[in-house]
C-alpha positions in Angstrom: 23.5 4.6 -2.2 23.8 5.1 1.5 21.9 3.4 4.2 19.5 6.5 5.1 19.1 6.9 1.1 17.9 3.3 1.0 15.7 3.6 4.1 14.3 6.8 2.8 13.5 5.3 -0.6 11.4 2.8 1.3 9.8 5.3 3.4 8.8 7.5 0.1 7.1 4.5 -1.2 5.3 3.8 2.0 4.0 7.6 2.2 5.7 7.9 5.7 8.3 10.6 6.9 11.8 10.2 5.7 15.0 10.7 7.7 16.0 14.3 7.1 19.6 14.1 8.2 22.4 11.5 9.3 22.3 10.0 12.6 25.3 9.4 14.8 26.7 5.8 15.4 24.5 2.8 15.1 20.9 3.1 13.7 19.3 1.0 16.6 21.3 3.3 19.3 20.1 6.7 17.9 17.2 8.5 19.6 16.8 10.6 16.5 15.3 7.7 14.5 11.8 6.6 15.0 10.8 2.9 15.9 9.3 2.3 12.4 12.2 3.9 10.7 14.5 1.4 12.5 12.0 -1.5 11.4 12.7 -0.2 7.8 16.3 -0.1 8.4 16.3 -3.9 9.4 14.2 -4.9 6.6 16.7 -3.2 4.3 19.4 -5.3 5.7 17.0 -8.4 5.3 16.8 -7.5 1.4 20.4 -6.8 1.3 21.4 -10.3 2.6 18.5 -11.8 0.3 20.6 -10.1 -2.6 24.0 -11.1 -1.7 23.0 -14.7 -1.5 21.9 -15.1 -4.9 25.1 -14.2 -6.8 28.8 -14.0 -6.8 28.7 -10.3 -7.0 32.0 -8.6 -8.2 31.6 -5.8 -5.6 31.6 -8.4 -2.7 35.0 -9.7 -3.9 38.3 -9.2 -2.3 41.9 -10.7 -1.8 43.3 -11.9 1.4 47.0 -12.6 1.6 48.8 -14.6 3.9 52.8 -15.3 4.4 53.7 -18.5 5.1 56.3 -19.5 7.8 58.6 -22.5 7.8 57.1 -25.6 9.6 53.6 -23.6 10.2 50.4 -25.5 8.9 47.7 -23.2 10.3 46.9 -19.7 9.2 44.2 -17.1 9.8 42.3 -15.5 6.9 40.8 -12.6 8.9 38.1 -12.4 6.9 35.0 -13.6 9.1 33.1 -16.7 8.7 30.7 -16.2 6.0 33.0 -16.4 3.0 33.5 -18.3 -0.2 36.8 -18.9 -1.6 37.0 -18.5 -5.2 40.5 -19.1 -5.8 44.1 -19.8 -3.9 47.6 -19.0 -5.6 50.8 -19.1 -4.7 52.3 -15.8 -5.8 55.7 -17.0 -5.9 55.2 -20.1 -8.0 51.9 -19.4 -9.6 50.5 -22.7 -8.2 46.8 -22.7 -7.7 45.9 -24.6 -4.4 42.9 -27.0 -4.4 40.6 -27.2 -1.3 40.6 -30.6 0.3 38.8 -31.8 3.4 40.0 -32.5 6.9 40.3 -36.3 6.4 42.9 -35.7 3.6 44.8 -33.1 5.6 45.1 -35.7 8.5 46.1 -38.3 6.6 49.0 -36.6 5.1 50.1 -35.0 8.4 50.0 -38.1 10.7 52.1 -39.8 11.7 54.7 -38.0 9.8 53.7 -34.8 7.9 54.6 -33.8 4.4 56.5 -30.8 4.1 57.3 -28.5 0.9 55.2 -26.1 -1.3 51.7 -26.0 -0.3 49.6 -27.6 -2.8 46.2 -27.9 -1.0 44.3 -26.1 1.7 41.6 -27.3 4.2 39.7 -25.3 6.6 40.2 -25.9 10.4 37.8 -24.0 12.7 38.0 -20.2 13.5 39.8 -17.7 16.1 38.1 -15.9 18.9 36.7 -13.3 16.7 35.2 -16.0 14.2 37.7 -15.5 11.5 38.1 -18.7 9.5 41.5 -20.6 9.6 42.9 -22.9 6.9 45.8 -25.6 7.2 48.0 -25.9 4.2 49.4 -29.1 2.9 52.3 -29.8 2.5 53.4 -28.0 5.3 55.7 -24.8 4.1 59.0 -24.8 4.4 60.0 -21.3 3.1 58.1 -17.7 3.0 55.5 -17.4 0.3 52.5 -15.2 -0.5 49.4 -17.1 -1.0 46.5 -15.1 -2.2 43.1 -16.0 -1.4 40.4 -14.4 -3.5 37.1 -14.6 -1.6 33.6 -13.4 -1.7 32.6 -11.6 1.5 29.0 -10.5 2.4 29.0 -6.6 3.5 28.0 -6.4 7.3 24.7 -5.2 8.0 24.0 -1.7 7.5 24.1 0.4 10.5 25.6 4.0 10.1 23.8 6.4 7.8 26.9 7.1 5.5 27.6 3.5 4.8 27.3 2.6 1.0 25.5 -0.6 0.0 27.9 -2.7 -2.0 25.3 -4.8 -4.2 22.7 -3.2 -6.7 20.2 -0.9 -4.9 17.2 -1.5 -7.0 16.5 -5.1 -5.9 17.4 -4.1 -2.2 14.8 -1.2 -2.3 12.0 -3.2 -3.8 12.7 -6.2 -1.6 12.4 -4.0 1.6 9.5 -2.6 0.2 7.8 -5.6 -0.3 8.6 -7.0 3.2 7.3 -3.6 4.5 4.0 -4.0 3.0 3.8 -7.7 4.4 4.8 -6.5 7.7 2.1 -3.9 8.1 -0.5 -6.6 6.7 -2.6 -4.0 5.1 -3.2 -5.3 1.5 -4.2 -9.0 1.9 -0.9 -10.0 0.5 -1.8 -8.5 -3.1 0.5 -5.7 -3.2 3.3 -7.3 -1.3 3.3 -10.3 -3.9 3.5 -7.8 -6.6 6.3 -5.8 -5.1 8.1 -9.0 -4.4 7.6 -10.1 -8.2 9.2 -6.8 -9.3 12.2 -7.0 -7.0 12.8 -10.7 -8.2 12.8 -9.3 -11.7 15.1 -6.5 -10.7 17.5 -8.9 -9.1 17.6 -11.2 -12.2 18.4 -8.2 -14.3 21.2 -7.0 -11.9 22.6 -10.6 -12.0 22.5 -10.6 -15.8 24.5 -7.5 -15.9 27.3 -8.6 -13.1 27.4 -12.0 -14.9 28.3 -10.4 -18.2 31.5 -9.2 -16.6 32.4 -12.6 -15.2 31.9 -14.4 -18.3 35.2 -15.7 -18.7 35.8 -17.3 -15.2 35.2 -20.6 -16.5 37.8 -20.6 -19.3 41.1 -22.5 -18.9 44.4 -21.0 -19.7 47.6 -22.9 -20.2 50.7 -20.8 -19.9 
């Protein structure tokens, strides 16, 4: 469902006027959208983030490839800051890399660094665009492709046609509960009920998504 569709689903439940057509650009910069409709847009994004944080959703997963260079230890993942690495594998050798801390990386780097096929990675700051960077250890001596399977939150919804990546029902109900609470008209009764329904919808969505990842904890020997 698109961002406009999500906002309208909440507005309908609030008995408010819906947005009849797509706006241009960012919703907060549009003069065609009322102040209250923009509030609902923000509450939709709050509910979206709540849903994203509760599960490793399949739709939020992607793969970032880095090409190693002889003698280069530090690499940019170009994926923002709010990510979770699910796996890292050397495509050329099939070796899975393990995450380690900065202390370990420093210990094997100084005074003389280990070189060879990378077996470990550790986070080491970010670039000017807030993309996380990693150090590889041992430091590569040849060109390999290392794939990082990551979980990455979707950016806040802003344009009308942007499609939500996570399940829509818990987001709609969560935003509705927040909107009722924001109005402060029901003494907390209805908003509590809607929050409970949103929680149940989220549990159901997690159960369905988890059914597609039930083999992730299995070990394979090849």
